[in-house]
Steps between C-alpha positions, in 0.01 A plus 500: 500500500761727336252787490443462877874501564541813284213669677654407836840638391347830387300528821799432724722736299237774518467468873877493541526813288292697746804544723677676211220752458615694810808710573820305535616444860843662524787291625609611849874586514671501837686830547738632765390790717784717375803500270812341648725758335293811577686752713355576841553867419300484179208732441161334455333673208130445449318536166834480325348431156335845513815685609747648254794377707753649252377852579667478841835536319385853409642478149309674222691310227392158636142613554478621143652186348254273687202714402614495135557120504159431649352719226696370201637150567371246247497208746229686687324555170507125432373427851213750467407361156486149646273640771276660237482163325399328824229758559370439147481126568300568818261722302470220245389258769260756655342564161452126445210518749311711243319303231601546140258601229504449127286625212328252271320556175405303187272217402440164668250217505674328790230355730720569799459868422130455444540514119519882511549553128650848460615628834718755675579492873734497798644189661629552861686189607649431840720199580594526864724273708469682829773304679744554215435875477544540876836328480607696190413817689710391796791418271472837323474700825814338636663562165438872547641486854804306377589755235424789730756352738739461203472875437592560862791255470627678188483838670692353796774369271523827308538706818776270628679484161501880456620558858780244467611629158491861621714441808736279300547777246563760773746275678689421173525872424636551845729199457644647180584829673668319787700286263607805307624664818678180596655484154618861519666443833667186363629690198648765730672228700624330183648827377675556833629141499630547146695813604656310788596226262662752265724637770585154627343506847236238425486170316251427222330236715277749675432686177392179326262423784343845483467483124326159525266639764419797276414269210259302720323821600475595134346159426244552781409834350417331171270251672334781694435690178335184362288460816389862469377432147327180610314680774405784265367250245302322776333822604417596142354151436284527813380843374425358153779704339786425266854477642639840580707665764316561826615826664474484878647721764785342696326478835560140610719618788218700655280194572494341843330170444574365846216704651245286310438157646154359407339205674180299463327165583443197274121549527536841339729363232244233414227763488690756300718312249350479152668163426322343798165639384567381147580150624179494708289616208663239275385234743143632489508520119625143468231387743233673294620326186428161658159636601434593137587143395257353746235755408492356148335190655210714618204536263455831316170681464387584148244778458376598155226734373425579135309827459393549139259625236389227257263467207394144601483364146721357230446811289777755508352818642565765760477354856200649676414256780661438833674171540781326677570254775690465825658212688696423813694185567823373655796382302749250639790344319810305590842522337714222645806718455375722779620249758851535356470878520388472868802286582738738317358815666509341840865432449553861393315614811720293731804649326369852568448414868861386529611812307311719744670341804833526321439870424422569870814313610711687239354833614598422861847387389565798274375752759709351776800501268426864423488586872831325552665672200372840611630456855840349398574747218390784726739393772771433241466853371502650850817310587673611179393860560645477850825370357500777242448762773798367695714488189394850399588625848842337464550672165411835658770447761750395238415811298590703806828313526573575136432869554739489796763339278509180695395272212555533125244566231522150357424361846197731518387380155522139617269584792265681259487191274390292801220749563405496129478123503290495815258755344459273197432201725250705703318611185466138389375396841246781494362375164474148642310636797245707299452212254415270795273772643307541174464120469364483853233759421414298191474173691273676747285610204552869555355778294319323218161644598640853489292694243371173363248643257518337159415833342845614613656260251553641154352219287578683176864572575644211299781700342630641825 
């Protein structure tokens, strides 16, 4: 009775396992038709993964840094090595369809061998669980796809990181120059205030305020110097180099980032983003693992053939007669622990399905946030630039008044300090805008297919 129950359990489990031998049905995720935060004036860019979006900035320094990072960065080397490993596992599964062969030689009176006596021969043996090999192949193929998408994802991250670090470094260099100019103007005003104090036409209250303000600017300059070093170190790290000073031309002021306003649809994001593809492939891989578990319940085919020369007697002599045997049979076994493995892998599969849905939701959230940040920081920068233009116009008028002798030089310096301060604020707003713009291109999966030949990566450049 127990044998019948066991046979029934194996039969039912084997039939149930057939549904796991196919591709996993992907969970449908409801998506909006468009991003809530996308600007109506945005530019719809098709095939964005294949477009070097950073080249539109027309900056040779940035282009060169990204090319160098894609060639030398070790994270890409790790990703490509993992892909090579996945391809090797696929080849291992493919080669498992080929029977193995071993060489035999010696002396035997085993009746199962036909009492060959002295013999020498070849023994091809083939144990084949077709269902298991099919599932192992499916698992390995999706493994290759998963790590291929991981290479794309790494390239995407490197492009975004280099761009952000580059513009941060340029802006901090610009910030330091602006702070130095602000500091020089403050020093001039402090000196004038000290002279007034010496002749008794001004109290030390105003002088103390100016000196305090000058110390604050000096403190900001120290932090800016530190930020410059951090950005330089980030760029060197991305290029697989040791920390050193990165010499860049001071050209941050030339960029007009407001003319770039990318747009896209969620369907394109789901199609292009490497993290979405990786999550999908992870579901298929987990599904295939359950299929492998069930496949172990299927019988395997055992094919053997012994091809040999024998002497056919108990006397040790040189084999001179053909001998051997062949057989074909099925092998079936049951390890009770397999049912625990099935349960565990089903749980892991369900977790991957939830993870896939979560990844899609996160992609939609992050991309909509990126659209919002790009639009808001863009408008913020434009408003600050407008305020700066008005203030600069006011300073020009005040400069004319000074030349006419209507206002004093200290009054003109106060107006100049207001312009200096606004230029510093504008520079910071410009960095916020370009950082948001770079992040938007990254969320839209831009540029990672640009020159995506693995041969372009210098696998031997470990020392930088």
